C-alpha positions as CSV (number, residue, x, y, z in Angstrom):
1,M,-0.1,-33.1,0.9
2,P,0.4,-29.4,0.2
3,R,1.5,-27.2,3.1
4,R,-1.2,-24.9,4.6
5,R,-0.4,-21.3,3.9
6,K,-0.9,-18.6,6.6
7,G,-3.9,-17.2,4.8
8,Q,-5.7,-20.6,5.1
9,K,-5.3,-21.0,8.9
10,R,-8.0,-20.2,11.3
11,V,-7.1,-16.9,13.1
12,D,-8.1,-16.4,16.7
13,I,-9.7,-13.1,17.2
14,V,-7.3,-11.6,19.7
15,K,-5.2,-8.4,19.7
16,I,-2.2,-8.7,17.4
17,E,1.0,-7.7,19.2
18,N,3.5,-7.8,16.2
19,E,3.4,-4.4,14.6
20,S,4.1,-5.4,11.0
21,N,1.4,-8.2,11.2
22,L,-1.0,-5.7,12.8
23,Q,-0.5,-3.3,9.9
24,V,-0.9,-6.0,7.2
25,T,-4.0,-7.4,8.9
26,F,-5.5,-3.9,9.3
27,S,-5.0,-3.1,5.7
28,K,-6.5,-6.4,4.4
29,R,-9.5,-6.3,6.8
30,R,-10.2,-2.6,6.0
31,A,-10.2,-3.3,2.3
32,G,-12.5,-6.3,2.9
33,L,-14.8,-4.2,5.1
34,F,-15.1,-1.4,2.5
35,K,-15.6,-4.0,-0.3
36,K,-18.5,-5.6,1.7
37,A,-20.0,-2.2,2.4
38,S,-19.8,-1.3,-1.3
39,E,-21.5,-4.6,-2.2
40,L,-24.3,-3.9,0.3
41,C,-24.8,-0.5,-1.3
42,T,-24.9,-1.9,-4.7
43,L,-27.1,-4.9,-4.0
44,C,-29.6,-3.3,-1.6
45,G,-29.3,0.4,-2.1
46,A,-28.3,0.9,1.5
47,E,-26.7,4.2,2.6
48,I,-23.5,3.5,4.6
49,A,-20.9,5.6,6.3
50,I,-17.7,4.0,7.7
51,V,-14.9,5.8,9.4
52,V,-11.8,3.9,10.5
53,F,-8.7,5.1,12.3
54,S,-5.6,3.1,11.7
55,P,-3.8,1.5,14.7
56,G,-0.4,2.6,15.8
57,K,1.4,5.9,15.6
58,A,0.2,6.8,12.1
59,N,-3.4,7.0,13.2
60,K,-4.6,7.7,9.6
61,V,-8.3,8.1,8.9
62,Y,-10.0,6.0,6.2
63,S,-13.6,6.4,5.2
64,F,-16.2,4.9,2.9
65,G,-19.7,6.4,2.4
66,H,-22.6,6.0,0.0
67,P,-23.8,8.5,-1.1
68,S,-21.2,10.4,1.0
69,V,-19.8,10.2,4.5
70,E,-20.4,13.9,5.2
71,L,-24.1,13.7,4.1
72,L,-24.8,10.6,6.2
73,V,-23.0,11.9,9.3
74,D,-24.8,15.2,9.1
75,R,-28.1,13.4,8.7
76,F,-27.3,11.2,11.7
77,L,-26.2,14.0,14.0
78,R,-29.1,16.4,13.1
79,R,-31.7,13.7,12.6
80,D,-33.9,16.2,11.0
81,L,-32.5,16.3,7.4
82,P,-34.8,14.6,4.9
83,P,-33.3,11.6,3.0
84,P,-31.4,12.7,-0.1
85,N,-33.9,10.9,-2.4
86,N,-36.7,13.3,-1.4
87,E,-35.0,16.4,-2.8
88,G,-36.5,16.2,-6.2
89,R,-36.2,14.5,-9.5
90,H,-32.8,16.0,-10.4
91,N,-31.2,14.6,-7.3
92,H,-32.9,11.3,-7.9
93,L,-31.4,11.1,-11.4
94,L,-28.0,12.0,-10.0
95,M,-28.3,9.2,-7.4
96,N,-29.3,6.7,-10.1
97,H,-26.4,7.7,-12.2
98,R,-24.0,7.4,-9.2
99,N,-25.4,4.0,-8.4
100,V,-24.9,2.8,-12.0
101,V,-21.3,4.0,-11.9
102,L,-20.7,2.5,-8.5
103,R,-22.1,-0.9,-9.6
104,E,-19.7,-0.8,-12.7
105,L,-16.8,0.1,-10.5
106,N,-17.6,-2.6,-8.0
107,K,-17.9,-5.1,-10.8
108,E,-14.5,-4.0,-12.2
109,V,-12.9,-4.2,-8.7
110,M,-14.3,-7.7,-8.2
111,N,-13.1,-8.8,-11.6
112,M,-9.6,-7.4,-10.9
113,E,-9.5,-9.1,-7.5
114,E,-10.5,-12.4,-9.1
115,I,-7.7,-12.0,-11.6
116,L,-5.2,-11.1,-8.9
117,Q,-6.2,-14.2,-6.8
118,M,-5.8,-16.4,-9.9
119,E,-2.4,-14.9,-10.7
120,K,-1.3,-15.3,-7.1
121,A,-2.4,-19.0,-7.2
122,H,-0.7,-19.4,-10.5
123,G,2.6,-17.9,-9.2
124,E,2.4,-20.1,-6.1
125,S,1.9,-23.2,-8.2
126,I,4.9,-22.2,-10.4
127,L,7.1,-21.7,-7.3
128,E,6.0,-25.1,-5.9
129,I,6.8,-26.8,-9.2
130,R,10.2,-25.2,-9.3
131,R,10.8,-26.1,-5.7
132,R,9.9,-29.7,-6.4
133,A,11.9,-29.9,-9.6
134,N,15.1,-28.4,-8.0
135,G,14.6,-28.9,-4.4
136,G,16.8,-31.4,-2.6
137,W,18.3,-33.3,-5.5
138,W,21.8,-32.8,-4.0
139,E,20.7,-34.7,-0.9
140,A,20.1,-37.9,-3.0
141,P,22.7,-40.6,-3.1
142,I,25.4,-39.9,-5.7
143,N,24.6,-43.0,-7.8
144,A,21.0,-41.7,-8.0
145,L,22.1,-38.4,-9.7
146,N,22.1,-37.9,-13.5
147,L,25.1,-36.5,-15.4
148,S,23.8,-32.9,-15.3
149,Q,23.2,-33.0,-11.5
150,L,26.6,-34.6,-10.9
151,K,28.3,-31.7,-12.9
152,Q,26.3,-29.1,-10.8
153,L,27.3,-30.9,-7.6
154,M,31.0,-31.0,-8.7
155,E,30.9,-27.2,-9.6
156,A,29.3,-26.4,-6.2
157,M,31.9,-28.4,-4.4
158,E,34.7,-26.6,-6.3
159,F,33.3,-23.2,-5.3
160,L,32.9,-24.5,-1.7
161,K,36.6,-25.7,-1.8
162,Q,37.8,-22.3,-3.0
163,D,35.7,-20.4,-0.4
164,V,37.0,-22.6,2.4
165,E,40.6,-22.2,1.2
166,K,40.3,-18.4,1.0
167,E,38.7,-18.2,4.4
168,A,41.3,-20.4,6.0
169,Q,44.1,-18.2,4.4
170,Q,42.5,-15.0,5.7
171,Q,42.2,-16.4,9.2
172,Q,45.8,-17.6,9.1
173,M,47.0,-14.2,8.0
174,V,45.0,-12.5,10.8
175,T,46.4,-14.7,13.5
176,N,49.9,-14.8,12.0
177,V,50.4,-18.3,13.1
178,G,52.7,-20.3,10.9
179,L,50.9,-23.6,11.2
180,P,50.8,-25.8,8.2
181,F,47.4,-25.8,6.5
182,L,46.1,-28.6,4.5
183,T,43.6,-27.8,1.8
184,F,41.2,-30.3,0.6
185,G,43.2,-30.8,-2.6
186,S,46.6,-31.0,-0.9
187,A,45.4,-33.5,1.7
188,L,44.3,-35.8,-1.1
189,S,47.6,-35.5,-2.9
190,P,50.0,-38.1,-1.4
191,T,53.2,-36.1,-1.9
192,N,51.8,-32.7,-1.0
193,G,50.0,-34.1,2.0
194,A,53.2,-35.8,3.3
195,R,55.2,-32.6,2.8
196,A,52.7,-30.5,4.6
197,I,52.5,-32.9,7.6
198,S,56.3,-33.3,7.9
199,S,57.0,-29.5,7.9
């Protein structure tokens, strides 16, 4: 059974305390909010203005508006401006052109998001295949490994042996203690091991 990713878990709606998680969540939710507002404008012809202040010290302002944030805020505050569609045929043509362009841009964004999601899923599946193919083979019993895996294990053990010997020599030089030191190789050698123990 595949592991559940963080994006698939149910998220409780409570204030996020971790600053980096807060910024990531804000960015994703803001993009989703603007996308839904844009879809509502395209599908229903709604006029929408959204102003969002980012959390934290940055306190940046993000806005989305159709036809524009300024026009809708002015209309809301004064309440006496006529809707933009009543200002004549020229303005009506501009609005229709803007709507067509907005629909095309929305469609393009949605297609790009679909492609992005497909690529992310593809990348995750490749990582999962690699993890399964390479993951944990060294934990298997030695007689279950093939020749290539045995060679890789032997090389890894050689590097580990060299690293351990270097670290032991460095620590011995730092402490200046003249204690005999048995390396992995010398301990296995009958003559070298006996000499090191007797000295």
